[in-house]
C-alpha positions as CSV (number, residue, x, y, z in Angstrom):
1,X,90.0,69.7,142.1
2,X,86.9,68.2,143.8
3,X,86.7,69.0,147.6
4,X,84.9,66.2,149.4
5,X,83.6,66.4,153.0
6,X,83.7,62.8,154.4
7,X,81.4,62.3,157.3
8,X,82.2,58.9,158.8
9,X,82.3,57.7,162.4
10,X,84.5,54.7,161.8
11,X,88.1,55.7,161.5
12,X,89.0,52.5,159.6
13,X,86.2,53.0,157.1
14,X,87.3,56.6,156.7
15,X,90.9,55.7,156.0
16,X,89.7,53.2,153.4
17,X,87.5,55.7,151.7
18,X,90.3,58.3,151.6
19,X,92.8,55.8,150.3
20,X,90.4,54.8,147.5
21,X,89.6,58.4,146.5
22,X,93.3,59.2,146.5
23,X,94.1,56.2,144.4
24,X,91.3,56.7,141.8
25,X,91.2,60.4,141.9
26,X,94.7,60.9,140.6
27,X,95.3,63.9,142.8
28,X,92.0,65.6,141.7
29,X,90.0,64.7,144.8
30,X,90.7,66.3,148.1
31,X,89.1,64.8,151.2
32,X,88.4,66.4,154.5
33,X,87.3,63.9,157.2
34,X,85.1,64.5,160.2
35,X,83.5,62.0,162.5
36,X,80.4,63.9,163.7
37,X,77.5,65.4,161.9
38,X,77.7,68.5,164.1
39,X,81.3,69.1,163.0
40,X,80.3,68.6,159.4
41,X,77.5,71.2,159.7
42,X,80.0,73.7,161.2
43,X,82.5,73.1,158.4
44,X,79.8,73.5,155.8
45,X,78.9,76.9,157.2
46,X,82.5,78.2,157.0
47,X,84.1,76.3,154.1
48,X,83.4,75.4,150.5
49,X,83.1,71.8,149.4
50,X,81.9,70.2,146.2
51,X,80.3,67.1,147.6
52,X,79.5,65.3,150.9
53,X,80.3,61.6,151.4
54,X,78.0,60.7,154.2
55,X,78.0,57.6,156.5
56,X,74.6,56.0,156.2
57,X,74.8,54.9,159.8
58,X,74.4,58.5,160.8
59,X,71.1,58.7,159.0
60,X,67.8,58.1,160.9
61,X,66.3,55.5,158.6
62,X,62.8,56.3,159.8
63,X,62.8,60.0,159.0
64,X,66.2,60.6,157.3
65,X,66.6,63.6,159.7
66,X,70.3,63.7,159.1
67,X,69.8,64.4,155.4
68,X,67.4,67.2,156.2
69,X,69.9,68.8,158.5
70,X,72.7,68.6,155.9
71,X,70.5,69.8,153.1
72,X,69.2,72.7,155.2
73,X,72.7,73.8,155.9
74,X,73.7,73.8,152.2
75,X,70.7,72.8,150.1
76,X,72.6,72.7,146.8
77,X,75.3,70.4,147.9
78,X,75.5,66.9,146.2
79,X,75.4,64.1,148.7
80,X,76.5,60.5,148.3
81,X,75.4,58.2,151.1
82,X,77.6,55.2,152.1
83,X,75.6,52.3,153.5
84,X,76.5,48.9,155.0
85,X,73.6,47.0,153.4
86,X,72.1,46.8,150.0
87,X,68.5,48.0,150.7
88,X,66.7,49.2,147.6
89,X,63.8,50.7,149.6
90,X,66.0,52.9,151.7
91,X,68.0,53.8,148.7
92,X,64.9,55.0,146.8
93,X,63.8,57.0,149.9
94,X,67.2,58.7,150.1
95,X,67.2,59.5,146.4
96,X,63.7,61.0,146.7
97,X,65.1,63.3,149.5
98,X,67.7,64.7,147.1
99,X,70.7,62.4,147.6
100,X,72.6,62.0,144.3
101,X,73.8,58.4,144.9
102,X,73.9,55.5,147.4
103,X,76.8,53.1,147.5
104,X,77.3,49.9,149.5
105,X,80.6,49.9,151.3
106,X,81.4,46.2,150.9
107,X,80.8,46.4,147.2
108,X,82.7,49.5,146.3
109,X,86.0,49.7,144.4
110,X,88.3,52.8,144.2
111,X,87.1,53.6,140.7
112,X,83.4,53.1,141.6
113,X,83.7,55.4,144.7
114,X,85.5,58.1,142.7
115,X,83.1,57.8,139.8
116,X,80.1,58.1,142.2
117,X,81.5,61.3,143.7
118,X,82.3,62.8,140.3
119,X,78.9,61.9,138.9
120,X,77.2,63.4,141.9
121,X,79.0,66.7,141.4
122,X,78.2,66.6,137.6
123,X,74.5,65.8,138.2
124,X,74.1,68.5,140.7
125,X,75.7,71.0,138.3
126,X,73.4,69.9,135.6
127,X,70.4,70.3,137.9
128,X,71.5,73.9,138.7
129,X,72.0,74.7,135.1
130,X,68.5,73.4,134.2
131,X,67.0,75.2,137.1
132,X,68.7,78.4,136.0
133,X,67.5,78.0,132.4
134,X,63.9,77.5,133.7
135,X,63.9,80.8,135.5
136,X,66.4,83.1,133.7
137,X,66.8,84.5,130.2
138,X,70.1,83.1,128.8
139,X,70.9,86.2,126.7
140,X,70.4,88.9,129.4
141,X,70.6,86.9,132.6
142,X,67.4,88.6,133.7
143,X,64.4,86.8,135.2
144,X,62.3,85.2,132.5
145,X,58.5,85.3,132.0
146,X,57.8,82.3,134.4
147,X,60.0,83.7,137.2
148,X,58.5,87.2,136.8
149,X,55.0,85.8,137.0
150,X,55.9,83.9,140.2
151,X,57.3,87.0,141.8
152,X,54.4,89.2,140.8
153,X,52.0,86.6,142.2
154,X,53.8,86.6,145.5
155,X,54.2,90.4,145.5
156,X,50.5,90.8,144.9
157,X,49.6,88.5,147.8
158,X,51.9,90.5,150.1
159,X,50.5,93.9,148.8
160,X,46.9,92.7,149.4
161,X,47.7,91.5,152.9
162,X,49.5,94.7,153.9
163,X,47.4,97.0,151.9
164,X,50.4,98.3,149.9
165,X,50.6,99.4,146.3
166,X,52.9,97.9,143.7
167,X,53.8,98.9,140.1
168,X,54.3,97.0,136.9
169,X,56.3,98.7,134.0
170,X,56.2,97.0,130.6
171,X,58.8,98.1,128.1
172,X,59.3,97.7,124.4
173,X,62.0,99.0,122.1
174,X,60.6,101.2,119.4
175,X,61.1,100.0,115.7
176,X,63.0,97.0,117.0
177,X,62.3,94.8,113.9
178,X,63.4,97.7,111.7
179,X,66.6,98.1,113.6
180,X,67.3,94.3,113.4
181,X,66.9,94.5,109.6
182,X,69.5,97.3,109.5
183,X,72.2,96.0,111.9
184,X,71.6,92.2,111.9
185,X,70.7,89.7,114.7
186,X,74.0,89.7,116.5
187,X,74.0,93.5,116.9
188,X,70.3,93.1,117.9
189,X,71.3,90.8,120.7
190,X,73.9,93.3,121.8
191,X,71.2,95.9,121.9
192,X,69.0,93.7,124.0
193,X,71.9,93.0,126.5
194,X,72.6,96.8,126.7
195,X,68.9,97.4,127.4
196,X,69.0,94.9,130.2
197,X,72.0,96.6,131.8
198,X,70.5,100.0,131.6
199,X,67.2,98.8,133.1
200,X,69.0,97.2,136.0
201,X,70.8,100.5,136.7
202,X,67.5,102.2,137.0
203,X,66.1,99.8,139.5
204,X,66.5,99.2,143.2
205,X,68.0,95.9,144.4
206,X,64.5,94.8,145.7
207,X,62.9,95.4,142.3
208,X,62.6,92.6,139.7
209,X,63.6,93.2,136.1
210,X,62.7,90.5,133.5
211,X,62.8,89.8,129.8
212,X,59.5,88.5,128.6
213,X,60.8,87.7,125.1
214,X,61.9,89.5,122.0
215,X,62.4,93.2,122.8
216,X,59.8,93.1,125.6
217,X,61.0,93.7,129.2
218,X,59.1,94.3,132.5
219,X,59.9,95.7,135.9
220,X,58.1,94.9,139.2
221,X,58.2,97.7,141.7
222,X,57.3,96.7,145.3
223,X,56.8,98.9,148.3
224,X,55.7,102.0,146.4
225,X,53.5,104.5,148.1
226,X,51.6,106.1,145.2
227,X,51.2,106.0,141.4
228,X,53.8,108.8,141.1
229,X,56.5,106.6,142.4
230,X,56.0,104.3,139.3
231,X,56.0,107.3,137.0
232,X,59.3,108.5,138.5
233,X,60.8,105.2,137.6
234,X,59.3,105.2,134.1
235,X,60.8,108.6,133.4
236,X,64.2,107.4,134.7
237,X,64.0,104.5,132.2
238,X,63.0,106.8,129.3
239,X,66.0,109.0,130.0
240,X,68.4,106.0,130.4
241,X,67.3,104.5,127.2
242,X,67.2,107.7,125.1
243,X,70.9,107.4,124.2
244,X,72.5,105.6,121.2
245,X,73.9,102.1,121.9
246,X,77.4,101.5,120.5
247,X,77.6,98.1,118.8
248,X,80.6,97.2,116.7
249,X,81.8,100.8,116.4
250,X,78.4,102.0,115.3
251,X,75.9,104.0,117.3
252,X,72.4,102.6,117.2
253,X,69.7,105.2,118.0
254,X,67.1,103.7,120.2
255,X,64.0,104.9,122.0
256,X,61.6,103.0,124.2
257,X,57.9,103.0,125.1
258,X,56.5,102.0,128.4
259,X,53.1,100.9,129.7
260,X,52.5,101.4,133.4
261,X,50.0,99.7,135.7
262,X,49.5,100.0,139.4
263,X,47.9,97.8,142.0
264,X,45.1,98.2,143.2
265,X,44.2,101.1,140.9
266,X,44.5,99.3,137.6
267,X,43.8,95.7,138.6
268,X,43.7,93.1,141.4
269,X,45.2,90.1,139.7
270,X,48.3,89.3,137.7
271,X,46.6,88.9,134.3
272,X,44.6,92.1,134.8
273,X,47.6,94.2,135.7
274,X,49.7,92.8,132.8
275,X,46.9,93.4,130.3
276,X,46.5,97.0,131.4
277,X,50.2,97.6,131.2
278,X,50.3,96.0,127.7
279,X,47.4,98.1,126.5
280,X,49.2,101.2,127.7
281,X,52.5,100.1,126.0
282,X,50.6,99.4,122.7
283,X,49.0,102.8,122.7
284,X,52.3,104.6,123.5
285,X,54.0,102.8,120.5
286,X,51.1,103.5,118.2
287,X,51.4,107.1,119.1
288,X,55.0,107.4,118.0
289,X,56.9,105.9,121.0
290,X,59.5,107.4,123.2
291,X,57.3,107.9,126.3
292,X,55.2,106.1,128.9
293,X,51.4,105.8,129.3
294,X,49.3,104.9,132.3
295,X,45.7,103.6,131.8
296,X,44.4,106.8,133.6
297,X,45.8,108.9,130.8
298,X,43.2,107.9,128.2
């Protein structure tokens, strides 16, 4: 079922649109009609809809302020604008502002109107999926490298302004390639998913946990007061990971090594902090693994 919020001042136009959607929607499109934008915004704040069918006459053609208001109320909502005139310039402007489609009232048919609504919903879902894949790791649902870097960049800017500290913890599974050779790639994926879950349980809600790739994970700790706060978290992760992971009725023994870096002690910029954490992780793994290192420890 597709729930459509129809925003149309003209009652006759609204009845026509509802009849067309009912005819072509085969009972799969449910329409809620309101005549005023203010009413639409209130409904959007309290109810769930899949798409907005918006009367173009409500749109300020100079600034398209109506679209801004609707999109601010629910930015991810697909919008189809209904217009009285075929105006390619205005249509391009609306599309550039995030509208999924523009249809001319006098030219529509029931099938075209229903198809436009369905396509708007499908395109918006595809946009969300692509946006998710651009920011999150598909295996673990953690933030990916790009999103982690963005958040670290922002966190550093805040920490510099407020003269706060923050911590970066870089994690690698010890002997991961050897384990994969023994249990196979599917079990390896299960191990990585289990690692992600254990990491999330060690963190506060305000912390960011990310998978950088392979068996490498990282955590961003904001609002810490001293280096020892990061070390407390590192020890918590070591304890959480120092337990076998059950995959397909077999217990896989696993240990992890961590590299810890703290702003401003170990670096002022993203690349500097990450390099210091990576150096600490490498040294920990080369020394046998199963513990954490901070640059000050060598």
